[in-house]
C-alpha positions as CSV (number, residue, x, y, z in Angstrom):
1,M,8.6,-50.3,2.8
2,S,10.7,-47.0,3.4
3,S,10.5,-43.9,1.3
4,R,14.1,-45.0,0.1
5,E,13.1,-48.4,-0.7
6,T,10.3,-46.7,-2.8
7,L,12.6,-44.5,-4.7
8,S,14.7,-47.3,-5.2
9,R,12.2,-49.6,-6.8
10,N,10.3,-46.9,-8.8
11,L,13.5,-45.3,-10.1
12,R,14.7,-48.8,-11.6
13,L,11.0,-49.4,-12.6
14,L,10.8,-46.4,-14.7
15,R,14.1,-46.6,-16.1
16,V,13.7,-49.7,-17.4
17,A,10.1,-49.4,-18.6
18,R,11.5,-46.4,-20.7
19,G,14.2,-48.7,-22.1
20,L,17.2,-46.7,-20.5
21,S,20.4,-47.8,-19.1
22,Q,22.0,-46.5,-15.9
23,E,24.4,-44.9,-17.8
24,A,22.0,-43.3,-20.3
25,L,19.6,-42.1,-17.6
26,A,22.7,-40.6,-15.6
27,D,23.9,-38.6,-18.7
28,S,20.5,-37.2,-19.5
29,A,20.4,-36.2,-16.1
30,S,23.8,-34.9,-15.7
31,I,24.9,-37.0,-12.7
32,A,27.1,-40.2,-12.5
33,R,26.1,-43.8,-13.3
34,S,27.6,-44.6,-9.9
35,Y,25.1,-42.6,-8.3
36,V,22.3,-43.7,-10.3
37,S,23.2,-47.5,-9.1
38,A,23.5,-46.1,-5.5
39,L,20.0,-45.0,-5.4
40,E,18.7,-48.1,-7.3
41,R,20.2,-50.1,-4.6
42,G,19.0,-47.8,-1.6
43,R,22.5,-46.7,-0.8
44,Y,22.0,-43.0,-1.1
45,S,19.0,-40.7,-0.8
46,A,18.6,-37.8,-2.9
47,S,17.8,-33.9,-2.9
48,V,14.8,-32.9,-4.1
49,D,16.7,-31.0,-6.9
50,R,17.8,-34.2,-8.0
51,L,14.6,-36.1,-7.9
52,D,13.0,-33.1,-9.8
53,K,15.9,-33.8,-12.6
54,L,15.5,-37.5,-12.6
55,A,11.8,-37.5,-12.6
56,A,12.1,-35.0,-15.5
57,E,14.8,-37.3,-17.6
58,L,12.2,-40.2,-17.2
59,G,9.1,-38.3,-18.5
60,V,7.2,-38.2,-14.7
61,E,5.7,-35.8,-12.1
62,T,8.5,-36.1,-9.3
63,Y,5.9,-37.2,-6.8
64,V,5.4,-40.3,-8.7
65,L,9.0,-41.4,-7.8
66,L,7.7,-41.8,-4.3
67,M,4.5,-43.6,-5.3
68,K,3.8,-46.6,-3.1
69,E,2.0,-48.3,-6.3
70,L,2.9,-47.2,-9.6
71,P,-0.2,-46.9,-11.7
72,T,-0.2,-49.0,-15.0
73,E,-0.1,-45.9,-17.2
74,V,3.0,-44.5,-15.8
75,L,5.0,-47.5,-16.6
76,N,3.5,-47.7,-20.1
77,S,3.7,-44.1,-21.1
């Protein structure tokens, strides 16, 4: 699995686990909903600055977005 695919999967898993819509996450991160959608579909890659912002809004460290396996405690926190 590529890093882009891993990011796509983890972003969606964490967003859903936090009970956020794409629009809510985008609003809190000050980005467009279509950008969040494109990231989740693997259409775009994100800058480190954008990853930092998304991770902060999801309540995780940035590196978590690129982990091949998300620990259960990360999803349930």
